[in-house]
N, C-alpha and C positions, 0 to 999 in steps of 0.2 A: 726860576724855575717854575713852572707851572704847577697850580696846587693840585692839580689831580695826580701827581707822584708823592702827594705828601699824605702821611697819616693825619688822620682830621686832629687829634691832641698833639701831633708832633711827636710821638715816642712808637717806635717800631716794638711789637708785641709779640707773641708766640703765635698769634693766630694771623701773623703777616707772613710768616715763615713755612716754606714747603713742606709738606708731609713727612716725605724723606727724612729730615732732618729734625723734624719733632719728635718722630717716631723713632729714630735713631735705625733707620731700616737701610743705610747704604750698605753695600754688599763690599767687601774688600776682599772676600775670599776667591782663589783661583776658580776658575769656571772647566779647568782643564786636567783635573786632576789623574783622572785614570787613561788619558787620551795621550800616546806617547809622542806622535807628530807636536801637538799643542805644549808638551811637556818639554820638548826640544825649541821651539819656538820662544818659549818664556825664557829658558834658559839663556838663549843666544840674546834676546832682547838684555837682561840681567848684566849678560857681559857685555854688551856694548855701551849701556847707561855705565858700567863701574870704569869702564876706558874712558868714557865722557865725563868721569868726575862727577856724575848723577846729575848732568845736565843734558836737560830734555831735548832743547834745539839742537847743541851739538849731537848726539845721538841719532836724531832726525838725519842731519846732515850726512852722519857716516853709513846710516842705511839707505839713504838716498829718497826717504819719505819725509812728509810734513810733520811739523811740531805736534799739530792735533793726533795724527794718526798714531804716534809713539802714545800719547795721553791716552787715547782710546785703547792702544793695544794692553797697556799698564793697566788698566781699570778694568778689562775684560779678564786679565790674565792674574788678575789681582795682588800686582807686582807694586809693594809700598819704598819709595826712596829710601826711606830712613831704616828700614828693616833688612829689606832685599839687597839694595845696591851697596851701602855703606857700610 
């Protein structure tokens, strides 16, 4: 492995992490609380995820979209597999 990919002392510190992680600013709240169309889409995605047993790849196949699209929609709509799906 090239040395430019390693930390100088071999230890990864907080200074090496993205600011979002260090500051805890990752947003997992739904962005569509008041939008009824978005709320319906969120509920549909949760329903499909439940039918797929929480498997995002299977949910993507059921919806005819990519796994990345499902992941992005989950992030945008604040869907948490552990809390919302199971």
